[in-house]
N, C-alpha and C positions, 0 to 999 in steps of 0.2 A: 682422309676424312675428317673434316673440322667438328664432328659432333663429340661432346664430350661424353666420354664413356668413363666406367670405374676405373682409377689407375692401380687398383689391388696394391701389392707391396711396393709397388714403384714409388708410391707415398714416400717410403723412408729414406727415399734420396734427398726429399726436402727437410724431413725430420733430421738426419744428419748433417746437412747443409747449415742450418739453423743453428745446431748444437756447436757445431766447429766454427761457425763465425761468432757466436757469442762468447766459446771458451778461450777462443784464440790458440787452440792446440797446435802446436809445431810438428813438424816429422820428426820422431827419434824421442817424442816426449811420450809418457803416458797417461799424462793429466791426473786431475783430482780422484781421490779416492771415493766410490760411491757405495754405499752400505745400503743393502737389501732390505727394505722395510715390510712391516705388515701390509702395507698397500701395494708393494710391487709383489707380493705372495698372493694377495686376493687377484691381481691382475693376472698372475702367470695360471692360477686355478680356474678362472674365468675362461681365459682363452683356450686353456688345455680341454674344458668341458667343452667349449664352444668348436673344437676341432680345427683350430687355427694353428698356425705355426708357431711354436713356442721354444724358448731356450730354459733349460731346467735351472732353478735357481731356489736358494735356502735362507732363509731370514737370519741376518747378521752377516750373511757372504759379502765380501770386499771385492768391488770389481774396480779396476781402474777406467776412467772416462773412455781410454783407448779399447780396453776390452768390452765393454757397454755397446760401443760402436761396431766391434767386431762381431758381438753376438746379434745384433740388429742387421747389420748389412751382409754376412755370410751366410748364416743358415737361416736369415729372415725371420728371427725371434719377434713377435708381435710384443710380447710382455715387455722386453727390452727397451722397444721404442717409447712405451709408456713411462718406463723408468727414466729414460735420458730425459723425457719430457717432464716429470715432475722434477728432476735434478735442476734443469734449466731454468724454468718458470714457475717453481710451486704448485701447478696443476694441469692436467690435460687442457682445459678449456684456454687458459691463458697462453698456453703454448700454440694449439692451433691457430689462436688470433695471431700469434708471431709468425707462422707459417703462411696465412694468408697473405699477411702484411709483405713479406718476402716476396710471394708470388706476385702482388701487384707491382711490387718495385721491379721486377723482372718482364714486366707487360705481358705475362702468361694470363690473356684475357679469357680464355677457355677453361681455368683451373679454379678448382674450389675443395679446399681440405675441411672434412668433417671429423677427422681422427688423425692420430699419428702414425699409424699402420697401416690404413689401406683395408683394414677389414670391413669397413663400413662402404658400402657401395654409393654413399653420398660423397665419398672422395674422389672427385672425376676430372679428366683432364682429357687431351689430345696428342697423338703423335708429334705435332710441331711443338707445343709447349713443353711437353715431357723431354724433348729432345734439346731444346734450349736450357731446360732445367740441368740436363745430364751434362753438357758442354760448360755450364758454370760450374756444377759440383767438381768436377773432375780437373779444374783448375786448382782446387786444394788440394795440396799435395798429402796430407792424412787420409783424405777420401779417396784419393786415386791409389795410394798405397792400400789400403784397406780391402777395395773392390778387385783388385790384383791377386788377393790371397785366396789360395784354394780352400784352406783350411785353418782352423785357429784353435788354440787350447784355452779353455776356462776353468776355473776354480771346481766349481761344481759338476756343471756340464760335460767336461771332458773335452775332448777333441769333436769339433763341430766341424762339416764340411759344406762349402758354398754350393748353393741350388742353382747357380750359373754353369749349366752342364757344357757349354761351349767355351768357358774360360781357357785361354792356352790353344785353342782350336781356329786355322783360319785367319790368325791375326787378333782372335778378341782378346782385350784388355780389360774389360769390365762392361755395362756395369751395375744393373738390377734386373731381376726378374717380378713378376707379379701375376699370381693367379689366385682364384677362389672359386668355390662351389658353384656361384651364381654369377661370375664376372668376366669369365674368360680370362685367357692367358695373353700376358704383355710381356714385352722383352724390350728394354732399353739398352742399346749396347754402344760399345765403341771400339773399334777394331783399326789396326795398324794396316795400310795397304801401300802397295809400292807403285808410284806415279812417276812416271819419267824419271827412273833410277832414285827417287826421293821416297822417302817414308813418311807418310801423312796420316793422321788419325780422322776416320769416318765415324760420325755419330748419326746413330737412328733411332725409332724406335716401332715397335710392331704391338699393336694393340686388339683387341677382341677376339683372339684366334681360340677354335676348339681346345687345344690343348699345349703344355709348355713345349711339347716337341714340336708340334707344327710351328709354332712361335719362332722356335729355333731355326728350323727348316727355311722359314721365310725370312728371318733375318740374313742367313747365309746367301740366300738367293738374291736379296737387295744388296748385300756387299758385293759378291760377284758382278752384279749389273751395273752398279755405280763404277767401280774400279777402272772399267776401259774408257767409260766416258766423261773422266778425269784428265786435266792437264794441268802442269806447274806454269804458271805466268810471271815471268821477272815485271813486276809492276814499278819498280824504284832500283836503280843500280847504287850501290856504295858511292860517294862521291859526284853523284848527277848533280847537275845545275839543275834547281826548280826555279829560282829567283834572283834575282839580282839588286844591287844596291849601287847607286850612283849619285856623288856628291854634286854640289854646283861648282866644287873647287877641283873637281877632275879625279877623286879618288873612285874605285869601284873594287866590290867582290861579290863573287857570286854566293848564293846561299845554296849548300850542298846538302843532298842526304847522308845520315851517318851511316847506315846500314843498307844490305840487299833487302828489298822486300819481294820474296816470292810466295805467292797465293795460289793454293788450287782453284780451278775453276770449272764450271759446266759449259759447254758451249752455249753461246748467246747471252752470256752473263754480262752485264753492263759496268764498267769500272767509271766511277765518278772521283775526281779530285778537287781538294778545295785548299787553298793556300791561306795560312793564318799567320801572318806578319805584318808589322805595324813598322811606320818610318820611325827612325832612331836619331837622337841628338847625340853628335859626337864631339864631347867636350874634352875627351883623352882619348888616346890610341884603344881600338877595338881589337883583340889581339884575334889570330886564326883560330878557327875552333869554338868561336864564341857561340851558344845557341841563340838565334834572334827569331825564329819562328817555327812552325810545324805544318807538313802537309797532311791534310786529314784525306785518307783514301778509304773509299768504300765499296765493296766487291760484293754484290749480292747480299746476305745478311752480315757480312762480316765488314768490320770497322776498324782502323788502325790509325795511329797519330805518328808519324813519322818526324824524329827531330830534325833540323835545319840548322846547320853553322856556317860561320861564315869560312870562306876559303882563303881569304888574303888578310892582311892587316888593313884597318882603315884608320887614317892619321885624322884628326882635327884641322880644320883651316889654318894656314900659317898667319904671320902678323900682318904681312902686305896685302893677301887677300881680305882680310878683315878690314883694313885702315882704307881701304878703296871702294869698300862698301858701307862707311858710316855714313849715316846722314845727319847734317846739321840743319 
C-alpha cells in the first residue's frame, strides 16, 4: 500500500542518518560532547507530559554524540531526537528542512517529515520509501552498530533497552520500531537469511498494524515467505570478458571484470547491463589490469558498477606501421 501514513518513531532513522552524514562520525569514535541545555530539558518535560517515549536527562549532563544516537535509536527517546537536531542545525525547523531535503535526494516521493521524532502524525511515509531509507541508513557503520545493540548505558538514564523485541531472533539485525496512540505500529527491519548457502540481508517494512507485537509477527511472516523465493544469481564472474579492444595495427585485449558479482533475485526479475567504455589513444604501453571502463548492472531496484580492466598489455603502433600510413 503506497498511501502515506504516519511513520511514528521510524522517523528517527532519517534523523540519525542526517546527523551521521553531517558529523561524519566513524565507527569506534564517540563524537562531540553535547551538553544538555534548558531547551533540552523543556523538550524532555513536554514529551514526558505528553506520554511520549523519552530518555531521562539533566541540565548540564554531558553526552557524547554516540550516546545521544544510542538514546534516540535504542529506547527511542523522542527528546534526544530533538537534542540531536538542535546540536546539528541550531533549531528543530532547520533540521526538519534537512530531513526533507535528504528524503528528496533519495527519491522518497511519498515521504514528508514534520518533526524529528515521529510524534507528529504529519511525519508520513510508505513501506517502500522506508525500506529504501533503511537500506541507505544501514550502509552507515555507526548506524548499523547502534541498532544492533540490545542495550546501552547512559550517564543519567542508566541502562536503556532496545524496543526492537525481535532483535537477535530469526536473523533480525535491526533497525527501528515506531508506534503511537493514534498512529498504528510500524516495524522497519533488516534480517540475515540463508539463500543458496549464502547469507544475504533482507529489508522490509510493516506499517499501520494494531500493535507492535502484530507488526513483529507480520515481519516474521514476510521474512519466512521471502527466503524460499530468493535465489543467488552470478551476474558477472571475475575475469569474465565483457568487451574487447582491437587496434588497427593488430593489438587486442579483452576488458574483464575485476570481481564476482552475485545478486539475490526474485523469480521474474529482469537483468539489464550497460557498457561504459570509450575508445582509447595508445601513445605508450597500456599495462594489464588498467581500468578502462565499467559495466553498469541493474537488477530490480539494485544497481552496481563493475570495474573493467585490460586483460593483456596493449602496445602503441610501431615505426613501420606509422610510416606506411603517413599522408603527404
